[in-house]
N, C-alpha and C positions, 0 to 999 in steps of 0.2 A: 442825566445820561446813565446813572448807575442803577437803573431798574433792570435787574438781571433777567427776569422772565420776559419783560417787554422786548429787550434787545435780542434775547434768545429766540422768541417767537418770530420777530422780524427776519432774522437770519435764516431760521428754519424754513419759513414760508418762501423766501426768495431762493433758497438753495434747491428746494423741490421743483420750483418753476424752472430754474436754470437746467437742472438735470433732465427734466421731462422735455424741455424745448430743444436743447442742444445734444441730447443723447450721451452725456458723459457717463463714464463708468463709476458707479457709486463706491466700489471698493478702492479704486485709485484715489478718488476724491477724499475718502475717509482717511487714507494714509497721509495725504497732504495735510488734511485738517489736524490729524494727530501730531504731525511734525510741527505744525505752527503752534499748536497748543503747548507742546513740550517746550518749544523755544520761548514762549511767553512766560511759562513757569520758571524757566531758568533765568530769564532776565529779571523778573520780579518787580514789585513796586509799580505796577501799571494800573490804570483805572479798571474797576470791576467789569465794565462793559466789554473790554477787550477779551477777558477770560470767558465771559458769558457767550460772546459771539463765536469764539473759536470752539468752545465746547459744544455749542448748539450745532455748528456746521459739521463737526465730527460725528456727533450723535445722529444727526439727520442722515448722513451718508450711510452709517451703519444700519439704521432702521430701514432705509431704502433697499440696501443689499439683502437684508433678511426678508423683507416683504417680497422682493423679486424671487428669492430662492424658495420661499414657502407658498406663495400664491400665484405669481405671474408665470414663472417658468413651468410648473406642473400643468397649469391651464393651457399654455401654448401648445402642449403636446396633444391636446384633445380637440383641436380645431378640426372641422370637417363635418360630414353628415353622420349623425348618430341618433339612436333611439334613446330618448331621455324620459325618465320617470321623475316627475316634479310636482310640487304644490304651487298653485296659483296664489301668490301673496298679495297682489294688487292689480287693479285694472283702471285705466283711464281711457275714455272714449273721445275720439277726435273726428266727429262726422262719420266718414265712410270707413274708418279703421279704428282699431283699439290697440293700445299699448299695454302689454301684459308684463308683469314681473313674476318670474318663476324661480323657485328654489329647488335645485335638484336634490333627490333623496340622498341621504348619507349612506344608506345600505344598498348594496348592489350596484353602485356607481363607481367607476375607477377613480384613482387619485387624480386630482386636478379638476374633476367634474363633480365629485362628491360634495354636496353642500354649496355648490357654486350658484350664484344668482345670474339669471339669464333674462335679457330684455328682448321681447318678441313683439313685432308688429303684425297684427292679424286683422281679417275683416271684422267690422263691427257686429255683424250678424252672428259671430261665433258665440255659442251658448256655453260660456264658462264664466265662473265667478270666483272671487277670492275664497280659498278654502278647498277648491276642487283639486283632487289628485288626478293628474293626466299623464298619459303616455303619448309621446309626440316625436315624430321624426323631424329633426331640425338640422339645418346647416349652421353649425356654430362657427363664428368668425369674430375677429377683432379688427375692424377696418382701421387702417393707419390714421385716417382723418378723424376718427371718432374714439381713438384709443383712450386718451386722457379723460374725455368726457364720460365714457363708460366706466372707467375705473374710479373716477371721482364719485360717481353715484353708487359705487359698491358692486357693479356688475362685472362678471368675468367675460361674458360673451354677449354678442348680439345674435339672436337666432332668426333664421329665415325659414318660414314654414314651407313644407312640401306635402300638404295634406291636412285633413282635419284631425284633431287630437281625440284620443279615446279617454273618456272620463271613467276612471277605474275605482274611484273611492268617494267617500262622503266628505264632509267638511271637518277635518281634524282640528284639534285644538292647537294653539300656537300663538306666541306673542304677536308676531306680525299680522297674522290673519285676524286675531281678535281686535287689534287696534284698527286694522283696515275696516272691519265691520262697524266698530264704534264710530269711526270717522264718517263712513257712509250714512250711519244712522243720524248723526248730528246734521249732516247736510240735508237729509230727507226731512228732518224735523223743521229746519229753517224754511225749506221750500214748501212745506205743508202750510206754514203760516204766511209765507210770501211767495206765491207761485208766479213770479215774474222775474224780469231781468235783475231787479234790485235784490230779490231773494238769492239769485245765483251769485251775485256779487258779494252779498253778506256772507254766504256760505264759503266763498273763496277767502274772504278776510279772516274767517275763523279757522278754516282747515288748511289754507295754503294751496288748495288744489285749483289750478287755473284752467283746466281743460274745457270748462263750460263757458268761459268768457269769450266774447267775440273779439276778433282782431281790432275792430274799430274802437272798442272800449279800452283795450290795452294801449292802442295808439294814442288815444286822448289822455290817458293817465300818464303815459310816457312823455308826451309833449308838455303836459302841465307840471311834470316833475314830481308826481306822487305815486309812481309805480311801485315804490318800496312798500306801500300799504298792502300790495297784493301778495307779498311774501311774509310768512310768519317769522317774526324776529323779536328783538328785545322789547319793542313797543308792545307787542301782543302779550308777551310774557309778563310785562309790568302790569298791564291792566288785569290780567288773570290773577296774578299774585295779590294785587290790591283788592280784588273781589273776595278772594279766599281770606285775606287778612281781616277785612271788614266783617265777614261772616263769623270767623272764629272769635274776633273781639266781642261780637254780640253775644257769644256763648261764654264770655268771661274767662277765656283761656289766658294763661300767662304768655309773656313775650317769648320765652323759650319754647313753650309748647307750640305757639303759632309758627315760630321759625322752623321747627322740625316738620310740621304739617305742610308748610309752604315749600320746603325742599321736596317732599313727596309729591306735591301738586305740580311742581316744575317738571319732575321726571315723568309724570303722567302726561302732561301736555307735550313734552318732547316726543314721546312715543305716539301720541295721538296725531301729530302732524307728520308722522313718517320719519322722524329723526333727520329732518332736513338740516343741512350744514349750518344755515343761519340761526335756526332755533336751538341747535345743540350748542353753538358758540355762546348764544345769549344765556342758555340754561346753565352751562358750566359756570359762567361768570356770576350769575345770580346765586348759584349754590355756594360758590367760594365766598361771596359777600355775606350770605346768611350764616355760613359756617364761621366766618371771622367774627361776626357779631355775637354768635352763641358762645364763642371762646373769649369774648371780651377784647378782641383785637380790631384795629382799623384795617380796612382793605384798600389797596391802591388799584384804581381802575385799569391803568395801563399794564401793571403786573398781572392782574386777574385776566385781562385780555390775552396777554402772552401765554399764561399758563393754559388757558382754554384752547388756544391754537395749537400749542405743543402737544397737548393731550389728544386732540383730534387727529393731528398728523401722525402721531405714533400709531393710532389705530388704522388709519388709511392715509398714507403719504400723499396720494393723488387727490385727496380732498382739496388740496391747494388749487386745483384747476376748476373747482366749482365756482361758477359766477356768483351764486348766492353767498358763499363764504367770503369771496373776495370783496363784494360790496359791503357785507356786514362788518368784516374786519376793518376795512379802510374807513368806513363811516364812523364806527365806534372809536377808532384811533384818532380820527380828525376831531371829533367832538371832545374827547377826553384831553387831547393834547393842546388844541388850539382855540376852542370856543371861549374859554375863560379869558385869555389874553385879547382875543378879538372883541369880546364884550367890553373889556376895559378900554380898548382903543376907541370903540364907538361912544362909550360914555364920555371919554375925554373930548372927542371931537364934536359930539352933538349936544352934550349937556354941560360941558365945561368942568366936570369933576371926575375924579377917578371912579373905578368900578365899585370899590368897597364903600365909598361915600354915597354913591347913588343908590346902592342896595339898601343902605340904612335910612336914607332920607326919602327916596322915591322907589319903593320896592316894586311897584307895578311897572314903572318905566324900565327898571333894570330887568325884570322878568321878560318884558317884550324884547329888549335888546339881546338877552340871553337866548331866546328862541330863535331870533334872526341869526345870531352868530352860530348857533348849533346847525341850523339849516345850511348856511353858507359853508361852514367847515365840512360838513358831510358831503355836500355837492362838490366842493373843491377836491377833496381827497378821492372821491369816487369818479371824478370826471373821466380819467383815461379808460377805466373799465366800462363806464356807461357808453362812451363813444365806441369802444371796441365791440361791445356786445349788442348795443341797440342803435348805433349809428347816428345818434343825435344827443345834444345836451340842451336841457331846458333853461331858458333865460328867465322864465317867470316862476321858477320853482320856489325861491325864497318867499315871494309874496303869496303864492297859492298855498304853500304849507302853513303860513301864518293864518290865512283865511279859514282853512279847513281844520286847523288844530283843535278848536273847541268841539267839533262834531266827531272827531276820531274816537275818543274814549267812549262816547255814547254808542257809536256803531259797534265797536268791539265788545263792550259790555253787554249790549242788547243781543248781539249775535251769540255770544257764549252762553248767556243765561237762557235764551230761547232754545238753543241746541240741546243743552243739558236738561232743561225742564220738560222738553218734549218727550223724554223717555218715561215720564210718570203721568198717567192720565189725570191724576188728581190735580196736577199743575197745568192743565190745559189753558185755563184763563190767563194765569201769569205768563205762560209761554207766548200766548198771542200778544199780550201787552209788550213783552220784551222784544218780540219780533217787530212790532209796530215801531218801537223806539229805534231799533237798529235800522229798519227800513227807511224811516224818515231821515235818519242821519246819513245813511249811505246815499240816498237820493240827493241830499244837499251837497255831499262831497262830489258825486258824479256830475251834477249839473254845473258845479263850479269848475271842475276839470274840463268839461266840454265847452263851456263858455270861453275859458282862457285859451284852450287849444286851438280855437278857430283863428286866432290872430297869427299872421304870417311870422311875426317876430317871436312867437311863443317858444320856438325851439330852433336851434341852429344845427343843420345836418353836418356831421363830421364822421366820415367813413374811411378816409385815407389812412392807411396803416402808418405812414411816416408821420402824419399829424398826431396820431394817438401816441406814438413813441415820443414825439417832441413834448407833448403835454406831460407824459410820465416823467421825462427827464427834467422838465422845469419844476414839477412838483417835488421830485427827489432833491434836486439842487436847492430849491427854496427851503425845504425842511432842514437840510444840512446847514445852510447859512444861518437859519434862525436858531438852530441848536448851538452853533458855534458863536452866535451873537457878534457877527462881523460888523464892521463899520458901514455906515450908509454909503460911502463911496464904493465899497466893494459890491454892495447890493445893486447899485446903479450900473456898474460895469457888467455884472451878471445879467441884468435885465437887457442891456444893450446887446450882449452876445446872444441871448435867447431870441431877441427880435431879428438879429442877423441870420441866425439859423433858420428861423421861420420863413424869412424872405427867400433864402437860398433853396429851401425845400420846396416852396411853392413854385419857384421858377423851374427847378429841376422836374417837378411833377408835370408842369404844363408842357415842357419839352418832351418828356418821355411818353406821355399819354395823349395830351391834346384833346381832340374830339373823340367822345366815347359813346357807345350804345350799351344798354344793359338789358339782359334777358333773364327772366325769372322762371325757374322750374320748380313748382310747388312739390314738396315732399309727399310721396304717395298720391300724387295727383295725375292729371292727364293733359292739362292745358299748358301752353307756353305763352308768357307775356313778354312783349318787347316795348321798351321805352326809349325815346330819343328826343331830347330838348322839348319836353312838353307834348310830344306826339306819342301815340300808342297803337299797338296792334296785338291781336290775340289769335293764337292758333289752337283750335279746340275749345271746349267749354269746360268749366269746372265740374267735377263729379259730386262735390259736396258743398254744403253751405260754408263749412270751414275753409275749404280751398277758395271759394268765391270771395270770402272776406279777406283772406290773405292777398289775393290778387287786387282787390279793391284798395287795400292799404298800399300795395306796391305802386299802383297807378297814382294814387293820391299823393304819395310821397314824391313822385317824379313830376308832379304838376300836370298830369294828364287828365283833362276834363272830358274829352270825347275820344273814343277809339276810332281810328281811321278805318281799320279793316278787321273783320272777325271772320275767320274761316273755320267752321265747325265740321266735324266728321259727318254728321247727319243733320238734315234740316230740322228734324224733330228735336234735336238736342237744344236748339235755341229757345224752346218753350219749357225747358226743365226749370225747376225752382232755383237751383244755384245760378243758372244763366240769367234768369229774370232778376234775381237779387243783384247780380253784378251790373247788368245793363240798366237797372233802375237808377244806379248811382253814376255809372260811366256809360252813357249811351254810345252806340256804334253808328257811324255814318253809313257803313256798308257791312251787311252780315248775310252769310249764305252757308249752305251745307254742301259738302263735296259731292253728295249723292244727287244734287240737282244741277251739276255742271259736268261738262265733258273737258275737264282740265281748265286751268286758268293761269294767267301770269299777271303780276301787278308790281308797280314800283312803289316802294315804301320810303317816305321821308326824303326822297330825292337822293338817297345814298345806298339803298338796299333793294333787293328784289325778292318776291315771294311767288312761288309757282307750284302747281301740281299737274300731273299728267294723267289723262284717261278718265273714264267715268268711274264713279265710286272709288276714287283714289284713296289709298290708305297711308300715303306719305306726302309730306310737303317739304319743299326745299327753300331755304332762306339763304340768300347770298348777301353777306355783309362782312366788312372788314377783311376782304380778300380770303374769306373762309366760306366753305359750303357747309351749311348746317341743315341736317335732315331730321324732321320730326316724324316718327312712325307711330301709327295707332295700333298696329299688330306687330308681333315678333317676326319681322322680316328684314334682316340686316340689309342696309343700303350703303353704297360707296359714298363716303363723305369725310370731311375733316372732323366734324363734331356730330355725333349721333345721339339723339334724344329718343330712347326706346319707349315702348308702351308703358313702362313703369315710371317714366319721367326721369330715368337715370341717365347721366351724361357719360358718354363714351368717346374719348378722343383718339384719333388715329395716331399711330406711332410718329413721334417727332413733332406733334402739335401740342403746344402748351398755351393755356389760356388762364386768365386770372378769374378765380371763383371765390365766392364768399357764401357760406351757409348760415350766417348769423342772423339774418333778417328775413321777415315776411314768411317764415316757415318754408323757405325755398332756398335752392341753390341759385345764386345770382351770378351770371357770367358777364364780365365786362370785356367788350371788344373795342379795339382802337380803330376808329374810322379815318381813313386817309383824307 
């Protein structure tokens, strides 16, 4: 318990989440923390972790207050429509739209906007690229629902476009732009050797950019429990550092020289992947470990993890709201803290000897148990976040991770070497060979994930907020009991109480909600999907292949094999590529265009009604759950309880509150209680 940085990192992380969630005043909390810390100092002779926790809480609140004063509050005064001059630092294409990252000029921009990063969604046809200097009229805002997510990624605003930008400059130099260009170059090098879906996946494994992946592939990886491979993390850094170490060892460099070069290589890869939170966490830990070895000192994994987290949260406190950092932090902590004891427990139960004895006598068997323990610990510690963000937990993850483990290093090494070798024409043949190695490995991983994900038992859907909180409470309570080494009787009592809480929560949930219908509104889309007990309906058709794949994943997850009714805006829309892709997987029993009817009315699922009035109707009305929901294809406001406008944005009438969730299927999912 006396790991100062580990305890400090835990407290710091939890304190930021609490302040952001409950809206506490950081200055008041800092005063309380300082008082507690002073009281502990006066009392004296307490365990080190108590001082570490109090000091971390106080420092966290002070850093939050400073961050708000220097960054958040000046930016809040600049919300509204403004003419912005900025550099495009990154671009990600998602079918019909592109997501741009802009950095406002430091000269000529007012305080709060100068140097601020802005996230903009724009049409995919917009001809701008990283490095372009643009002048753009944007509506700058920080939506309440997206505030922590934006700030976690380092953005100050979300920009809504009101016209095309004017490109006023060439491609200037700059670290972010240069790294973005190298990242794009590596991706193109891999796709040049593997111009198929496996090349796209290999490029994702190397760069961490997932916009090119289909929702079906993400769905299969998630159900199989190997979606962590799609985010650059410690595993990727370890393979990269191992390659660098092997190359430098072949050049007969000393261990100290190799260590210094590896630190530089880690910094380079961190920048190449866009300084994502998971890779920065892993990078800082690797740098700390290498620095300790260079100084002749041993490093502690949990303390290194705590130091990395504290350093990251000092730079950006709201990084704690990043899903990538949460998963990376919890998985690493679980492996470091619990995988060893769990491997020893497996050794005792399965082989009849302790872990140390098994490691000496049967090292291969112990290595297999260690891999299984690491997978189980990582999944156990990350289960609440996985359920919260992805809505399911994989039951086959430990087995699938063991199966694909031999192929993962070959995939990562092949992708990295192919991407870098592709920059030199003289290495064209080796680049092709490395691409082939990576492609074969990625194909083996993907086919394994797809095979296992087909089983109904592969993943358990868990999306109830109360259930996720229950899992988090059980995990925290179990960790505390294990740290305190309580007696078995106390553990059994705690397990009984948790089971009682689960039963009570399930009963309360069934009473409060009972029969429900879910409606998906794809982000930046045009269609509306409805699912109810394995039945489905679709209003409008998807505009892009990306939207079609998200809708297909939504229907698939809700057990919908056929769409009962599809009402498109135009008959010709039914022949578009996105519509054909969706209908090829989820056929429709009845499909028509509103331009071919003079209004209609239909009963859906025996509990809802769908209707449109007049020829070439531009609105449809859905009656469900005692609510009138109107979907409009043009900007023509209609009287309703819930309005879905032409941009697929949900607008609720005053006094109407519904349960929404924007974490899954690239959509806002509305849950309605059906009497």
